[in-house]
N, C-alpha and C positions, 0 to 999 in steps of 0.2 A: 198612083199606084201605092205610094207609101200610106196615104190616108186609108185605103182599103185594107192594107195589112194591119194598121192600128185598129180598125173596126173589127176585123177578124179576131185579133187578140182579145179585145173586150168581149166579143160575143162568145168565144170559146170559154173564157173565164166565167161569164154569167151562166152559160149552159152547163158547164161542169159543176158549178156550185148549186144550181137548181136541181140537176140530176142527183147530186149528193144529198140534197134535201129529201128527194123522193126515196133515195136509198135509206136514209135515216128513218123515214116513216115505216119502212118495211123491215128493217133490221134493228137489233138492239145494240147499237154502237154508242158507247159512252164517251162523250167529248166534254172538254172543259168549257163550260158556258162563259166563263170569265173572258177567255181568249176571244171567243166569237163576238161577244158584246163589244169588246175593245176594238176588234178588227172592223166590225160594221161601222162603228163611230169614226174610226180613223179613215176608213175607205171614203166616207162622205167628206171628211175634212180634206183629205189629200186630193180628191177629185176637184173640190172647190179651189184649193191652193194651186193645183196644176193649171186649172182653167184661168185663174187670175194671172199666173206667171206667163202663160201663153198670150193672153190679152195684153199684158204689159209690154210684151215684145212686139205687139201689133199683129199677132197671128190669131185669126178667128177660128181656132181649132178646138176640138173636144178631146179630153184625156180619156179615151175609151177604156183602157185597162182598169183604172180605178173606178170608173162608172160601172163596168161589168162586175167588179168585185163588190161594190156597194149593193147592187141589186142582188147578187148571188149570196153574199155573206148575210144580208138581211133575211133572206129566206131560211138559211141554215139557223140563224139565231132564233128566229120565230119558232122553228120546230124544236130547238133545244130547250126552250122554256118548258116544254112538256116532257122532254126526254133527256135533257142534259145532266151532266154530273156537276152539280154545284159544289164547289169547295173554295175555301178561302184560307190560304196558308201564307207563310212569309214570302213565298215565290209570287203569289198573286199580288201581295202588298207591294213588293219591289217592282213588279210589272206595272201596277197602277201608278206608282210614283214616277217611274220613267216615262210613261205615257203622258202623265200630267205635265211634267217638265217639258217634254217635247211639244205639247200643245201650247204651253205658255210661250215657248220660243216661236212657234208658228204664228201666234196671235200678235206678238210684238215686233216681228221681223218682216222682211219683205217676202213675197211669195216664193222666190227661189230658195231662200234659206228654209222657208216653211216646208217645201217639198222634202228637203234633206231631213229636217227634224221629224216630220211625220213618217217618213220612210224608216227612220231609226226607231220611232215609236212602234211602227207595225212589227218590226223584227222583235222588239222588246215584248210586245203583246203576245208574240208566239212562244215566249219562253216556257209557259206552262205546257203547251202542246209538245214542244221539243222534249221537255222533261218526261212527259207521259209517253211519247214515242220511244224515248231512250230506255225507260225502265219497263215498259210494257208494249213492245211493238205489235201493231195490229195491221196486218197486210190488207185488210178490207178497204182501206182508204187510199191505197197506193195510186190508183188511177186519178183521183182528184188532184193530188200533188203533182203528178206527172202532167196532167192536162193544163194546170196552171203554168208549169214550166214551158209547155208548148206555146201557150198564149203569150208568155213573156218573150219568147223567141220571136213571134210575129211582131210584137210591139218594138223590140230592139231593132229588128230589120226595117220596120216601117218608120222608125224615128227620122225626122227631117235632118237633124244634126246631132253632133256629140255635145250635148249640153245637159246640165243638171235637170232641167224640166222635161227633157225628152228621154233620157236614158238611165238616170240614177235609180228611179223606182223599178223599172223592169229588170235591170241587171241585178239589183239587190234582191228582188223577189225571186228571180231565177235561182240565185244561190240559196235562198231560204227554202224554197219549195223543192229544189234538188236535194237539199239536206233532209227534208221531211220524207221525200220519196225513199231515199236510202235508209233512213231510220225505221220506217214502218215495214220495209221489206227484209231487213236483216234478220 
């Protein structure tokens, strides 16, 4: 049953992000492409690190939530290449440095530490989006952030145990996406 909940969480994330891609094709919503490029890259890395951590524990399981994010964020990133708001300020530079540092930690450490470092990097990659949502709230995307919160909830409930590789990412993401939901709706 827990594996089914994890799959549902991953599918909800992928479906919401793919639906958001379709929404972006129909509407003129300006998003920071830097954030989405970093998120797509980090989603692939955290899926890889989570899988390695699970295998190291002897668990032949798949990290469905970051896999769903990688697929979905990849589609959003692709559409943003034609419609995204490209900007590079000191915030993007700080974000890129934080992501690079976390990626180095991921590369030189064990998979469990890698999950933590990459999760922190994902939150750091969201700084430009938080800044944008804070200064210019756009309620058009509220449902995306809320859907990802729901997918995190499924993943948290579906986790096999209270461990870094099982719950750190979905709990952290629930907090981040809940914050984004609040910011775009205020």
